[in-house]
C-alpha positions as CSV (number, residue, x, y, z in Angstrom):
1,M,38.3,-3.1,50.6
2,I,37.5,-2.1,47.1
3,D,33.9,-2.1,46.0
4,P,32.9,-4.5,43.2
5,Q,31.8,-1.7,40.9
6,T,35.2,-0.1,41.0
7,L,36.8,-3.5,40.3
8,K,34.4,-4.0,37.4
9,L,35.2,-0.6,35.9
10,L,39.0,-1.2,36.3
11,F,38.7,-4.6,34.7
12,G,36.8,-3.1,31.8
13,I,39.5,-0.6,31.3
14,L,42.1,-3.3,31.4
15,L,40.3,-5.4,28.8
16,R,39.7,-2.5,26.4
17,E,43.2,-1.1,26.6
18,S,45.0,-4.4,26.5
19,C,43.3,-5.1,23.2
20,S,43.7,-1.6,21.7
21,R,45.0,-0.7,18.3
22,L,48.1,0.8,19.9
23,Q,48.9,-2.4,21.9
24,Y,48.5,-4.4,18.7
25,M,51.0,-2.1,16.9
26,G,53.4,-2.6,19.8
27,D,53.9,-6.2,18.6
28,A,53.1,-5.9,14.9
29,F,55.2,-5.1,12.0
30,P,53.4,-2.6,9.7
31,W,54.5,-2.2,6.1
32,T,57.1,0.6,6.2
33,T,60.2,1.9,4.4
34,S,63.5,2.3,6.1
35,E,62.8,6.0,6.6
36,D,59.6,5.2,8.5
37,A,61.5,3.0,11.0
38,P,61.9,5.8,13.6
39,I,58.1,6.3,13.6
40,V,57.5,2.6,14.1
41,D,60.0,2.6,16.9
42,Q,58.3,5.5,18.6
43,I,54.9,3.8,18.3
44,K,56.3,0.7,19.8
45,T,57.7,2.8,22.7
46,L,54.3,4.4,23.3
47,A,52.7,1.0,23.4
48,A,55.3,-0.4,25.8
49,E,54.8,2.5,28.2
50,E,51.0,1.9,28.2
51,K,51.6,-1.9,28.5
52,A,53.7,-1.3,31.7
53,L,50.9,0.7,33.3
54,L,48.3,-1.9,32.2
55,T,50.4,-4.5,33.9
56,R,50.2,-2.5,37.1
57,I,46.4,-2.3,36.7
58,G,46.4,-6.1,36.2
59,Q,48.5,-6.6,39.3
60,F,46.2,-4.4,41.3
61,L,43.2,-6.4,40.2
62,F,45.0,-9.7,41.0
63,R,45.7,-8.4,44.5
64,H,42.0,-7.9,44.9
65,R,41.2,-11.4,43.7
66,V,40.0,-10.5,40.2
67,P,41.3,-13.1,37.7
68,V,43.1,-11.4,34.8
69,T,44.5,-14.5,33.1
70,N,42.6,-13.7,29.9
71,A,42.7,-10.0,29.2
72,G,40.9,-10.5,25.9
73,Q,42.0,-10.9,22.3
74,F,42.7,-8.4,19.6
75,P,40.0,-8.1,16.9
76,S,40.9,-10.2,13.9
77,S,40.4,-7.0,11.8
78,F,43.6,-5.6,13.3
79,T,45.7,-8.1,11.2
80,T,45.1,-5.9,8.2
81,M,47.2,-3.2,9.9
82,N,50.3,-5.2,9.0
83,F,49.7,-4.2,5.4
84,L,49.0,-0.5,5.9
85,A,51.4,2.3,5.3
86,L,52.0,4.6,8.2
87,D,50.2,7.5,6.5
88,H,47.0,5.4,6.8
89,L,47.9,3.8,10.1
90,L,48.7,7.0,12.1
91,P,45.2,8.6,11.7
92,L,43.7,5.3,12.9
93,L,45.9,5.3,15.9
94,V,45.1,9.0,16.6
95,T,41.3,8.3,16.3
96,T,41.3,5.3,18.6
97,E,43.5,6.9,21.2
98,D,41.3,9.9,21.2
99,Q,38.2,7.7,21.8
100,A,40.1,5.8,24.5
101,L,40.7,9.1,26.2
102,A,37.1,10.0,26.0
103,D,36.2,6.7,27.6
104,L,38.7,7.1,30.4
105,R,37.4,10.7,31.1
106,A,33.9,9.3,31.3
107,T,34.9,6.5,33.7
108,L,37.2,8.4,36.1
109,P,34.4,10.4,37.9
110,K,32.6,7.1,38.6
111,M,35.6,5.8,40.6
112,P,36.1,6.6,44.3
113,E,39.3,8.1,45.6
114,G,42.1,5.6,46.1
115,E,44.6,3.5,44.4
116,A,42.3,2.3,41.6
117,R,41.4,5.9,40.7
118,D,45.0,6.9,40.8
119,L,45.9,4.2,38.3
120,V,43.2,5.3,35.9
121,D,44.3,8.9,36.3
122,K,47.9,7.9,35.5
123,L,46.6,6.0,32.4
124,L,44.6,9.0,31.4
125,T,47.6,11.3,31.7
126,L,49.8,8.8,29.8
127,K,47.3,8.5,27.0
128,Q,47.0,12.3,26.7
129,R,50.7,12.5,26.2
130,N,50.7,9.6,23.8
131,L,47.9,11.1,21.8
132,K,49.8,14.3,21.4
133,K,52.9,12.3,20.3
134,L,50.8,10.4,17.7
135,Q,49.3,13.6,16.4
136,D,52.8,15.1,16.1
137,L,54.1,12.0,14.3
138,H,51.1,12.1,11.9
139,A,51.7,15.8,11.2
140,A,55.5,15.5,10.7
141,P,57.2,14.2,7.6
142,A,59.3,11.0,8.2
143,S,62.6,12.9,7.6
144,K,61.8,15.3,10.4
145,V,60.9,12.4,12.8
146,A,64.2,10.6,12.1
147,S,66.3,13.6,13.2
């Protein structure tokens, strides 16, 4: 039996991460040139990887009778990202992913050993890797990313 506090923490993570800037970009179409297409594809891949793990977290919650039918909504301010060039968008993604990592690092010690903690630890590891990739994309010129 999972304690209610752990379920609450896990649900909070699911809500926050399902409505993240990276998840929004996974479904959005930012303003880009054809040479930026590989960067957008990589961002969409990062978002899809996180979404798959968030789905597993949602399934875990569902198995423990926590309704997850409404995992929140993206802030309406995110719609402006459809009109941003990648050189403006990538720093935003880096900043928000860095903050998400800090939030996960703060939450992980509050969770008891077990499957819920393992899922959060996997998400933390994935987000660390994704943050590094976003930082690399931000630092690299588009021509280098395409090759």
